SEBAKOL-370087 format. One record per residue: z negated, y negated, x of N, C-alpha, C in turn. Coordinates in nm, 3 decimals, padded with zeros to 5 digits. Atoms other than C-alpha are relative to their C-alpha. Example, Ala and Ser with C-alpha at 12.3 -4.5 7.8 and 13.67 -1.06 7.14 Angstrom:
BEGIN
        nZ        nY        nX       caZ       caY       caX        cZ        cY        cX
    00.000    00.119    00.089   -00.780    00.450    01.230    00.000   -00.120    00.090
    00.006    00.119   -00.082   -00.714    00.106    01.367   -00.073   -00.109   -00.077
END
This chain:
BEGIN
        nZ        nY        nX       caZ       caY       caX        cZ        cY        cX
    00.063   -00.105   -00.081   -04.740    00.913   -01.208   -00.076   -00.064    00.117
    00.079    00.044   -00.115   -05.025    00.832   -00.969    00.037    00.088    00.118
   -00.046   -00.076   -00.116   -04.926    00.936   -00.621   -00.070   -00.049    00.125
    00.063    00.031   -00.129   -05.120    00.948   -00.295    00.049    00.101    00.102
   -00.056   -00.096   -00.095   -04.884    01.144   -00.079    00.138   -00.047    00.044
   -00.137    00.023   -00.048   -04.562    01.136    00.119    00.065    00.135    00.019
   -00.074   -00.126   -00.011   -04.303    01.413    00.095    00.128   -00.026    00.080
   -00.120    00.013   -00.081   -04.034    01.453    00.361    00.074    00.133    00.001
   -00.073   -00.127    00.006   -03.791    01.732    00.265    00.075    00.025    00.131
   -00.077   -00.032   -00.120   -03.633    01.916    00.556    00.094    00.116   -00.032
   -00.104   -00.101    00.020   -03.308    02.100    00.494    00.129   -00.057    00.058
   -00.121    00.056   -00.064   -03.023    02.023    00.739    00.126    00.014   -00.085
   -00.119   -00.021    00.082   -02.768    02.166    00.493    00.010   -00.105   -00.110
   -00.001    00.099    00.108   -02.871    01.908    00.232    00.068   -00.130    00.042
   -00.059    00.125   -00.048   -02.735    01.633    00.453    00.150   -00.007   -00.023
   -00.143    00.001    00.035   -02.382    01.734    00.353    00.022   -00.041   -00.146
   -00.012    00.038    00.141   -02.456    01.646   -00.011    00.038   -00.147   -00.013
   -00.035    00.141    00.020   -02.322    01.318   -00.156   -00.121   -00.092    00.017
    00.127    00.070   -00.019   -02.686    01.202   -00.171   -00.106    00.104    00.032
    00.113   -00.089   -00.018   -02.999    01.360   -00.034   -00.127   -00.082    00.017
    00.130    00.065   -00.006   -03.364    01.268   -00.066   -00.063    00.029    00.136
    00.059   -00.020   -00.133   -03.505    01.213    00.281   -00.150   -00.027    00.000
    00.144    00.023    00.009   -03.849    01.100    00.166   -00.036   -00.063   -00.132
    00.048    00.060    00.125   -04.053    01.008   -00.138   -00.152   -00.002    00.005
    00.145    00.006   -00.005   -04.411    00.897   -00.182   -00.052   -00.128   -00.061
    00.062    00.120    00.053   -04.655    00.631   -00.282   -00.148   -00.002    00.028
    00.143    00.017   -00.021   -05.004    00.495   -00.251   -00.048   -00.123   -00.076
    00.060    00.116    00.064   -05.232    00.266   -00.446   -00.051   -00.099    00.104
    00.048    00.085   -00.108   -05.334    00.125   -00.109    00.104   -00.005    00.112
   -00.107    00.012   -00.097   -05.005    00.059    00.065   -00.045   -00.090    00.117
    00.039    00.076   -00.118   -05.068   -00.058    00.421    00.113   -00.084    00.055
   -00.098    00.085   -00.066   -04.878   -00.280    00.658    00.107    00.086    00.068
   -00.113   -00.068   -00.064   -04.532   -00.165    00.772    00.082   -00.104    00.075
   -00.078    00.093   -00.085   -04.351   -00.338    01.059    00.110    00.079    00.069
   -00.114   -00.073   -00.058   -04.002   -00.214    01.148    00.097   -00.100    00.062
   -00.087    00.099   -00.065   -03.836   -00.449    01.400    00.145    00.046    00.012
   -00.136   -00.054   -00.006   -03.532   -00.217    01.413    00.045    00.059   -00.133
   -00.033   -00.057    00.130   -03.532   -00.125    01.046   -00.044    00.145   -00.011
    00.035   -00.140    00.025   -03.575    00.222    00.899    00.128    00.082    00.011
   -00.120   -00.083   -00.020   -03.338    00.513    00.960    00.065    00.044   -00.131
   -00.054   -00.033    00.131   -03.288    00.565    00.585   -00.002   -00.123   -00.091
    00.006    00.103    00.104   -03.214    00.343    00.287   -00.127    00.024   -00.082
    00.121   -00.012    00.080   -03.518    00.271    00.070    00.006   -00.087   -00.126
    00.031    00.079    00.118   -03.601    00.157   -00.281   -00.149    00.011   -00.024
    00.144    00.003    00.019   -03.961    00.051   -00.340   -00.033   -00.072   -00.130
    00.042    00.058    00.127   -04.134   -00.026   -00.671   -00.149   -00.033    00.008
    00.140    00.041    00.001   -04.459   -00.218   -00.708   -00.058    00.025   -00.139
    00.064   -00.032    00.128   -04.683   -00.074   -00.981   -00.127   -00.080   -00.024
    00.122    00.078    00.015   -04.981   -00.301   -00.918   -00.036   -00.071    00.128
    00.038    00.077   -00.117   -05.140   -00.551   -00.685    00.113   -00.089    00.045
   -00.107    00.085   -00.053   -04.932   -00.776   -00.465    00.009    00.015    00.151
   -00.024   -00.007   -00.143   -04.779   -00.779   -00.121    00.104   -00.100    00.042
   -00.098    00.094   -00.055   -04.547   -00.974    00.104    00.109    00.079    00.072
   -00.115   -00.061   -00.066   -04.196   -00.874    00.217    00.067   -00.106    00.086
   -00.065    00.091   -00.093   -04.038   -01.037    00.523    00.129    00.062    00.051
   -00.128   -00.042   -00.056   -03.672   -01.010    00.623    00.087   -00.124    00.015
   -00.093    00.112   -00.022   -03.407   -01.247    00.761   -00.070   -00.136   -00.007
    00.077    00.124   -00.002   -03.675   -01.515    00.814   -00.038   -00.047   -00.141
    00.041    00.031    00.137   -03.753   -01.501    00.439   -00.132    00.069   -00.028
    00.124   -00.059    00.046   -04.091   -01.433    00.279    00.003    00.007   -00.152
   -00.006   -00.018    00.145   -04.096   -01.288   -00.072   -00.127    00.071   -00.046
    00.119   -00.063    00.056   -04.410   -01.212   -00.271    00.043    00.109   -00.098
   -00.032   -00.114    00.085   -04.392   -00.870   -00.438   -00.119    00.031   -00.089
    00.107   -00.028    00.094   -04.597   -00.819   -00.753    00.034    00.114   -00.094
   -00.020   -00.111    00.094   -04.632   -00.566   -01.033    00.130   -00.018   -00.077
   -00.128    00.004    00.070   -04.294   -00.480   -01.186    00.116   -00.039    00.087
   -00.109    00.036   -00.092   -04.096   -00.598   -00.884    00.051    00.125    00.072
   -00.060   -00.109   -00.077   -03.854   -00.362   -00.709    00.084   -00.062    00.110
   -00.084    00.053   -00.107   -03.677   -00.406   -00.379    00.070    00.112    00.076
   -00.084   -00.093   -00.075   -03.404   -00.235   -00.182    00.009   -00.046    00.145
   -00.012    00.028   -00.143   -03.401   -00.215    00.199    00.105    00.094    00.060
   -00.100   -00.085   -00.062   -03.082   -00.090    00.366   -00.049    00.051    00.135
    00.041   -00.056   -00.128   -03.119    00.129    00.671    00.035   -00.095    00.115
   -00.021    00.077   -00.124   -03.142   -00.035    01.014   -00.017   -00.151   -00.019
    00.022    00.142    00.025   -03.240   -00.370    00.859   -00.146   -00.034    00.032
    00.138    00.034   -00.036   -03.550   -00.521    01.029   -00.077   -00.057   -00.119
    00.081    00.050    00.110   -03.834   -00.587    00.786   -00.148    00.025    00.027
    00.145   -00.018   -00.001   -04.209   -00.616    00.741   -00.048   -00.012   -00.144
    00.067    00.022    00.128   -04.419   -00.563    00.430   -00.146    00.041    00.013
    00.144   -00.024   -00.012   -04.793   -00.569    00.380   -00.071   -00.050   -00.126
    00.073    00.043    00.120   -05.057   -00.608    00.104   -00.058   -00.139    00.018
    00.061    00.133   -00.003   -05.193   -00.949    00.012   -00.147    00.008   -00.039
    00.142   -00.016    00.029   -05.552   -00.833    00.005   -00.022    00.095   -00.117
    00.029   -00.094    00.108   -05.695   -00.550   -00.202    00.106    00.108   -00.012
   -00.093   -00.111    00.022   -05.500   -00.262   -00.350    00.140   -00.050   -00.028
   -00.141    00.028    00.026   -05.121   -00.269   -00.350    00.068    00.133   -00.027
   -00.054   -00.128    00.044   -04.966    00.017   -00.548    00.152    00.000    00.014
   -00.144   -00.003   -00.027   -04.618    00.098   -00.413    00.052    00.144   -00.002
   -00.070   -00.130    00.000   -04.385    00.394   -00.484    00.133   -00.020    00.074
   -00.122    00.019   -00.079   -04.095    00.448   -00.246    00.085    00.127    00.003
   -00.093   -00.110   -00.022   -03.789    00.665   -00.207    00.089   -00.036    00.118
   -00.092    00.019   -00.113   -03.579    00.708    00.106    00.114    00.100   -00.017
   -00.114   -00.087    00.029   -03.229    00.851    00.091    00.118   -00.031    00.092
   -00.125    00.010   -00.076   -02.897    00.905    00.264    00.103    00.085   -00.074
   -00.100   -00.087    00.062   -02.583    01.111    00.193    00.139   -00.025    00.053
   -00.135    00.007   -00.055   -02.220    01.174    00.278    00.082   -00.115   -00.058
   -00.073    00.113    00.060   -02.095    00.906    00.036   -00.093   -00.116   -00.034
    00.101    00.099    00.036   -02.414    00.701    00.013    00.040   -00.142    00.043
   -00.035    00.133   -00.050   -02.299    00.410    00.232    00.117   -00.059   -00.078
   -00.117    00.048    00.075   -01.967    00.387    00.047   -00.040   -00.050   -00.138
    00.045    00.040    00.133   -02.139    00.370   -00.292   -00.081   -00.129    00.006
    00.081    00.120   -00.012   -02.386    00.109   -00.172    00.087   -00.124    00.022
   -00.093    00.112   -00.021   -02.099   -00.112   -00.053    00.063   -00.038   -00.133
   -00.062    00.027    00.131   -01.930   -00.079   -00.393   -00.099   -00.067   -00.096
    00.103    00.057    00.086   -02.260   -00.170   -00.562   -00.047   -00.136    00.050
    00.045    00.127   -00.056   -02.301   -00.478   -00.341   -00.140    00.008    00.058
    00.135   -00.021   -00.054   -02.615   -00.328   -00.185    00.007    00.021    00.151
   -00.011   -00.008   -00.146   -02.560   -00.403    00.182   -00.107   -00.083    00.070
    00.108    00.082   -00.053   -02.848   -00.649    00.229   -00.125    00.024   -00.086
    00.122   -00.016    00.081   -03.213   -00.648    00.113    00.014   -00.071   -00.135
   -00.008    00.055    00.136   -03.242   -00.711   -00.262   -00.138    00.010   -00.063
    00.127    00.001    00.072   -03.554   -00.812   -00.454    00.028   -00.036   -00.145
   -00.015    00.027    00.144   -03.560   -00.794   -00.836   -00.139   -00.020   -00.057
    00.132    00.035    00.050   -03.854   -00.965   -01.001   -00.018    00.044   -00.145
    00.041   -00.033    00.138   -04.033   -00.842   -01.315    00.104    00.086   -00.071
   -00.104   -00.087    00.056   -03.788   -00.560   -01.382   -00.060    00.100   -00.099
    00.039   -00.109    00.090   -03.803   -00.305   -01.662    00.030    00.131    00.073
   -00.020   -00.115   -00.089   -03.854   -00.001   -01.441   -00.032    00.134   -00.068
    00.040   -00.123    00.070   -03.937    00.257   -01.711    00.094    00.117    00.032
   -00.096   -00.107   -00.028   -03.616    00.456   -01.654   -00.010    00.046    00.145
    00.012   -00.037   -00.141   -03.658    00.445   -01.276   -00.128    00.081    00.024
    00.125   -00.073   -00.016   -04.018    00.564   -01.306    00.016    00.146   -00.043
   -00.023   -00.137    00.046   -03.906    00.871   -01.504    00.080    00.079    00.102
   -00.082   -00.067   -00.102   -03.642    00.954   -01.243   -00.083    00.029    00.124
    00.089   -00.019   -00.116   -03.899    00.907   -00.966   -00.090    00.121   -00.023
    00.090   -00.112    00.032   -04.140    01.148   -01.138    00.076    00.133    00.005
   -00.079   -00.123   -00.003   -03.861    01.406   -01.179    00.028    00.045    00.144
   -00.025   -00.035   -00.140   -03.784    01.389   -00.807   -00.125    00.060    00.065
    00.126   -00.052   -00.055   -04.150    01.442   -00.715   -00.026    00.141   -00.051
    00.024   -00.132    00.060   -04.185    01.735   -00.958    00.097    00.103    00.057
   -00.099   -00.092   -00.056   -03.863    01.892   -00.828   -00.038    00.041    00.142
    00.038   -00.031   -00.138   -03.983    01.868   -00.467   -00.121    00.092    00.006
    00.123   -00.079   -00.002   -04.316    02.025   -00.556    00.015    00.138   -00.061
   -00.006   -00.125    00.076   -04.197    02.305   -00.784    00.130    00.078    00.011
   -00.130   -00.065   -00.001   -03.832    02.387   -00.723    00.049    00.016    00.145
   -00.028   -00.017   -00.142   -03.809    02.520   -00.368    00.148    00.028    00.026
   -00.137   -00.043   -00.025   -03.461    02.671   -00.402    00.103   -00.109   -00.025
   -00.107    00.091    00.042   -03.267    02.395   -00.577   -00.041   -00.148   -00.003
    00.047    00.138    00.008   -03.470    02.078   -00.530    00.095   -00.098    00.069
   -00.091    00.091   -00.070   -03.218    01.931   -00.283    00.118   -00.040   -00.089
   -00.113    00.030    00.088   -02.930    01.960   -00.529   -00.045   -00.081   -00.122
    00.052    00.074    00.114   -03.143    01.841   -00.819   -00.024   -00.146    00.037
    00.033    00.136   -00.042   -03.264    01.538   -00.625    00.124   -00.079    00.042
   -00.125    00.069   -00.033   -02.909    01.460   -00.509    00.052   -00.073   -00.123
   -00.044    00.063    00.124   -02.813    01.394   -00.870   -00.097   -00.107   -00.048
    00.100    00.097    00.044   -03.141    01.214   -00.943    00.005   -00.128    00.083
   -00.014    00.118   -00.086   -03.094    00.981   -00.644    00.117   -00.086   -00.048
   -00.115    00.076    00.051   -02.752    00.884   -00.779   -00.037   -00.073   -00.129
    00.045    00.063    00.124   -02.903    00.818   -01.123   -00.095   -00.116    00.029
    00.096    00.102   -00.041   -03.178    00.617   -00.952    00.073   -00.126    00.048
   -00.081    00.112   -00.049   -02.919    00.401   -00.775    00.075   -00.069   -00.114
   -00.070    00.056    00.115   -02.720    00.356   -01.096   -00.093   -00.090   -00.081
    00.096    00.077    00.078   -03.032    00.235   -01.275   -00.040   -00.129    00.074
    00.031    00.120   -00.079   -03.122   -00.003   -00.990    00.115   -00.101   -00.011
   -00.118    00.087    00.008   -02.766   -00.140   -00.999    00.010   -00.064   -00.138
   -00.004    00.055    00.135   -02.785   -00.184   -01.378   -00.101   -00.115   -00.013
    00.102    00.105    00.007   -03.109   -00.383   -01.346    00.044   -00.120    00.083
   -00.048    00.108   -00.087   -02.958   -00.584   -01.060    00.107   -00.082   -00.071
   -00.107    00.069    00.071   -02.651   -00.667   -01.269   -00.052   -00.078   -00.120
    00.053    00.068    00.118   -02.850   -00.755   -01.580   -00.075   -00.125    00.041
    00.068    00.119   -00.051   -03.061   -00.994   -01.373    00.099   -00.107    00.037
   -00.104    00.096   -00.037   -02.747   -01.157   -01.235    00.065   -00.060   -00.123
   -00.061    00.049    00.124   -02.600   -01.179   -01.586   -00.092   -00.102   -00.068
    00.094    00.092    00.062   -02.917   -01.347   -01.713    00.004   -00.135    00.071
   -00.005    00.124   -00.077   -02.906   -01.601   -01.431    00.128   -00.076   -00.031
   -00.127    00.066    00.028   -02.540   -01.669   -01.500    00.000   -00.056   -00.143
    00.007    00.049    00.138   -02.609   -01.704   -01.874   -00.078   -00.131   -00.006
    00.078    00.124   -00.002   -02.873   -01.967   -01.799    00.083   -00.114    00.058
   -00.086    00.102   -00.059   -02.626   -02.151   -01.577    00.105   -00.047   -00.100
   -00.103    00.035    00.096   -02.357   -02.137   -01.845   -00.058   -00.085   -00.114
    00.064    00.078    00.106   -02.601   -02.267   -02.108   -00.022   -00.144    00.045
    00.022    00.134   -00.054   -02.686   -02.561   -01.883    00.131   -00.078    00.013
   -00.130    00.065   -00.020   -02.315   -02.629   -01.828    00.074   -00.031   -00.130
   -00.073    00.018    00.126   -02.209   -02.619   -02.195    00.023   -00.146   -00.037
   -00.026    00.141    00.032   -02.262   -02.994   -02.257    00.104   -00.063    00.092
   -00.097    00.053   -00.097   -02.061   -03.068   -01.941    00.140    00.047   -00.036
   -00.131   -00.055    00.034   -01.775   -02.838   -02.042    00.054   -00.067   -00.127
   -00.041    00.065    00.125   -01.768   -02.992   -02.390    00.048   -00.143    00.029
   -00.037    00.138   -00.035   -01.757   -03.342   -02.239    00.136   -00.002    00.070
   -00.127   -00.004   -00.073   -01.470   -03.244   -02.007    00.116    00.025   -00.095
   -00.107   -00.031    00.096   -01.265   -03.098   -02.292    00.025   -00.117   -00.096
   -00.015    00.112    00.094   -01.331   -03.402   -02.514    00.053   -00.126    00.067
   -00.031    00.126   -00.067   -01.265   -03.666   -02.248    00.095    00.014    00.119
   -00.085   -00.023   -00.117   -01.009   -03.518   -02.005    00.110   -00.106    00.016
   -00.105    00.104   -00.010   -00.762   -03.802   -02.086   -00.051   -00.124    00.073
    00.060    00.115   -00.067   -01.006   -04.051   -01.933   -00.030    00.035    00.146
    00.049   -00.023   -00.136   -01.112   -04.096   -01.571   -00.143    00.052   -00.009
    00.133   -00.060    00.002   -01.415   -03.871   -01.516   -00.047    00.019    00.144
    00.055   -00.014   -00.136   -01.635   -03.886   -01.207   -00.104    00.113    00.005
    00.102   -00.102   -00.017   -01.866   -03.621   -01.065   -00.138   -00.055   -00.033
    00.129    00.062    00.034   -02.151   -03.868   -01.111   -00.026    00.007   -00.150
    00.014   -00.010    00.146   -02.086   -03.879   -01.487   -00.040    00.142   -00.041
    00.025   -00.139    00.039   -02.082   -03.500   -01.512   -00.139    00.045    00.045
    00.131   -00.041   -00.051   -02.392   -03.452   -01.297   -00.113   -00.064   -00.080
    00.103    00.068    00.081   -02.585   -03.707   -01.507   -00.023    00.070   -00.133
    00.017   -00.076    00.125   -02.522   -03.497   -01.818   -00.100    00.113    00.020
    00.094   -00.108   -00.032   -02.711   -03.213   -01.646   -00.132   -00.053    00.055
    00.121    00.058   -00.056   -02.965   -03.449   -01.492   -00.028    00.046    00.142
    00.014   -00.044   -00.138   -02.900   -03.335   -01.135    00.088   -00.087    00.089
   -00.085    00.076   -00.092   -02.736   -03.477   -00.823    00.142    00.056   -00.005
   -00.139   -00.049   -00.003   -02.356   -03.454   -00.787    00.016    00.123    00.089
   -00.013   -00.114   -00.091   -02.398   -03.215   -00.494   -00.053    00.129   -00.065
    00.057   -00.118    00.066   -02.624   -02.979   -00.690    00.087    00.043   -00.117
   -00.088   -00.030    00.112   -02.398   -03.003   -00.994    00.122    00.080    00.046
   -00.120   -00.070   -00.050   -02.093   -02.897   -00.789   -00.033    00.143    00.041
    00.039   -00.136   -00.041   -02.284   -02.597   -00.648   -00.020    00.089   -00.123
    00.027   -00.078    00.121   -02.403   -02.482   -00.992    00.130    00.031   -00.073
   -00.127   -00.017    00.071   -02.060   -02.534   -01.151    00.086    00.105    00.071
   -00.083   -00.094   -00.076   -01.879   -02.346   -00.872   -00.051    00.142   -00.009
    00.058   -00.135    00.006   -02.121   -02.053   -00.884    00.021    00.063   -00.137
   -00.012   -00.052    00.137   -02.101   -02.018   -01.263    00.145    00.020   -00.043
   -00.138    00.001    00.049   -01.729   -02.088   -01.312    00.102    00.054    00.100
   -00.090   -00.046   -00.106   -01.582   -01.966   -00.981    00.117   -00.095    00.023
   -00.101    00.103   -00.021   -01.388   -02.292   -00.958   -00.075   -00.133    00.011
    00.068    00.131   -00.013   -01.475   -02.650   -00.859    00.020   -00.082   -00.127
   -00.017    00.084    00.119   -01.526   -02.914   -01.132    00.134   -00.072   -00.002
   -00.127    00.073   -00.006   -01.221   -03.110   -01.013    00.118    00.091   -00.035
   -00.110   -00.093    00.029   -00.994   -02.804   -01.023   -00.002    00.043   -00.146
    00.013   -00.037    00.140   -01.129   -02.708   -01.365    00.057   -00.110   -00.089
   -00.049    00.114    00.077   -01.057   -03.057   -01.498    00.152   -00.013    00.012
   -00.146    00.004   -00.021   -00.709   -03.049   -01.346    00.069    00.106   -00.085
   -00.059   -00.106    00.079   -00.641   -02.719   -01.521    00.005   -00.036   -00.149
    00.000    00.046    00.139   -00.743   -02.866   -01.858    00.115   -00.097   -00.024
   -00.106    00.100    00.013   -00.506   -03.155   -01.803    00.139    00.063    00.008
   -00.129   -00.068   -00.011   -00.222   -02.927   -01.695    00.034    00.078   -00.125
   -00.024   -00.075    00.123   -00.264   -02.709   -02.001    00.046   -00.093   -00.112
   -00.041    00.098    00.100   -00.238   -03.018   -02.222    00.140   -00.053    00.030
   -00.132    00.051   -00.039    00.063   -03.147   -02.025    00.109    00.102   -00.037
   -00.098   -00.104    00.035    00.243   -02.813   -02.073    00.024    00.003   -00.150
   -00.017    00.002    00.146    00.179   -02.832   -02.447    00.086   -00.119   -00.042
   -00.075    00.120    00.035    00.313   -03.187   -02.463    00.147    00.010    00.040
   -00.138   -00.011   -00.048    00.624   -03.101   -02.261    00.086    00.088   -00.089
   -00.078   -00.082    00.093    00.726   -02.853   -02.529    00.046   -00.081   -00.121
   -00.039    00.085    00.112    00.756   -03.140   -02.778    00.127   -00.076    00.038
   -00.133    00.054   -00.027    01.111   -03.272   -02.802   -00.001   -00.148    00.039
   -00.008    00.144   -00.020    01.037   -03.644   -02.810   -00.107   -00.056    00.095
    00.099    00.044   -00.099    00.769   -03.657   -02.532    00.061    00.010    00.139
   -00.057    00.003   -00.134    00.891   -03.765   -02.189   -00.101    00.050    00.103
    00.088   -00.044   -00.107    00.748   -03.648   -01.856   -00.108   -00.105    00.027
    00.097    00.109   -00.023    00.582   -03.989   -01.806   -00.105   -00.004   -00.109
    00.095    00.000    00.112    00.424   -03.976   -02.152   -00.093    00.121    00.008
    00.083   -00.121   -00.013    00.303   -03.621   -02.094   -00.106   -00.019    00.106
    00.096    00.027   -00.108    00.139   -03.733   -01.770   -00.113   -00.089   -00.049
    00.100    00.096    00.047   -00.038   -04.028   -01.933   -00.092    00.060   -00.106
    00.079   -00.054    00.112   -00.150   -03.841   -02.246   -00.088    00.118    00.042
    00.082   -00.113   -00.047   -00.294   -03.552   -02.043   -00.100   -00.042    00.108
    00.103    00.048   -00.093   -00.504   -03.773   -01.814    00.046   -00.030    00.140
   -00.053    00.035   -00.131   -00.275   -03.822   -01.513    00.050   -00.145   -00.004
   -00.035    00.141    00.002   -00.246   -04.193   -01.437    00.126   -00.030    00.081
   -00.116    00.022   -00.088    00.039   -04.153   -01.186    00.101    00.112   -00.023
   -00.102   -00.101    00.031    00.362   -03.973   -01.284    00.044    00.077    00.125
   -00.040   -00.068   -00.124    00.451   -03.896   -00.921   -00.104    00.103    00.040
    00.108   -00.094   -00.031    00.111   -03.739   -00.856    00.000    00.116   -00.100
   -00.008   -00.104    00.103    00.141   -03.551   -01.186    00.108    00.103    00.034
   -00.111   -00.091   -00.034    00.476   -03.405   -01.079   -00.036    00.088    00.118
    00.040   -00.076   -00.118    00.331   -03.300   -00.742   -00.098    00.111   -00.037
    00.101   -00.098    00.040    00.030   -03.128   -00.898    00.060    00.107   -00.090
   -00.063   -00.094    00.093    00.239   -02.969   -01.173    00.083    00.104    00.077
   -00.084   -00.092   -00.077    00.488   -02.820   -00.926   -00.085    00.096    00.085
    00.087   -00.083   -00.083    00.205   -02.692   -00.703   -00.061    00.114   -00.081
    00.066   -00.101    00.082    00.039   -02.505   -00.989    00.098    00.089   -00.077
   -00.090   -00.073    00.087    00.338   -02.399   -01.197    00.126    00.049    00.071
   -00.118   -00.043   -00.075    00.605   -02.356   -00.929    00.130   -00.057   -00.053
   -00.117    00.063    00.060    00.844   -02.582   -01.121   -00.036   -00.145   -00.032
    00.028    00.140    00.032    00.877   -02.957   -01.185   -00.026   -00.015   -00.149
    00.022    00.024    00.144    00.762   -03.104   -01.520    00.134   -00.008   -00.076
   -00.131    00.012    00.066    01.126   -03.191   -01.602    00.064    00.138   -00.013
   -00.054   -00.134    00.005    01.235   -02.839   -01.515   -00.069    00.086   -00.103
    00.078   -00.075    00.100    00.955   -02.692   -01.728    00.042   -00.040   -00.141
   -00.037    00.049    00.132    01.053   -02.911   -02.024    00.138    00.055   -00.040
   -00.134   -00.052    00.026    01.416   -02.805   -01.994   -00.005    00.150   -00.030
    00.012   -00.145    00.017    01.317   -02.440   -01.964   -00.058    00.036   -00.137
    00.069   -00.030    00.124    01.097   -02.458   -02.276    00.078   -00.043   -00.125
   -00.081    00.041    00.116    01.367   -02.612   -02.501    00.058    00.122   -00.069
END
């Protein structure tokens, strides 16, 4: 829907609704907006064409066709076109449970999603505009439900983007994980693991921690402990042998680590598992 207007519904009673539409509009020639104190409502903006620049938290993000971004209320920001036409559609909203839902969705800071599939959001946007223009009696209630659907769709796109990024990270880590599982009995350094990915040890540790929610060293220790527990269930394997065969070079250190993670000594675990 081409839109060259701004609609600001006014119904004080609507502010008691879980969500209410406080503004909706768009322009093919979006101008410069500078809000040093932020906006009084939450906003979601979609770029349908052209390009612009978004500034917040000392960051500069280029916004192009297909990009969508969320700006929480009271968050300072600036956005402006990068020359020529910049087609932007925006919605502003609030509600009695709006802030609570946004916290649950992880939408407490500005969020930019690049090259999103916004077809579903565009349909919801059009429905809100049509409701405001044609349904005088019930548009507030109709738009309350549509705003929630709009947020759900934004959250779905946000999550799918995060999942894609995590999938790429996991794909890059697969050779490393395979190497760790195949060679945990040997001494393994962070340099060896980072070289498999072709990155620095520092960058490798950051990527691994973000994707796996655990450090490489702790992950490797867990592999070794799992193997040690398996070995300790075998009747003719001693604690010292279990330590050596699972990659622990020092039996005393092995016992310390084992007790810390399992809450029981290796000898106690072996006795318990008989």
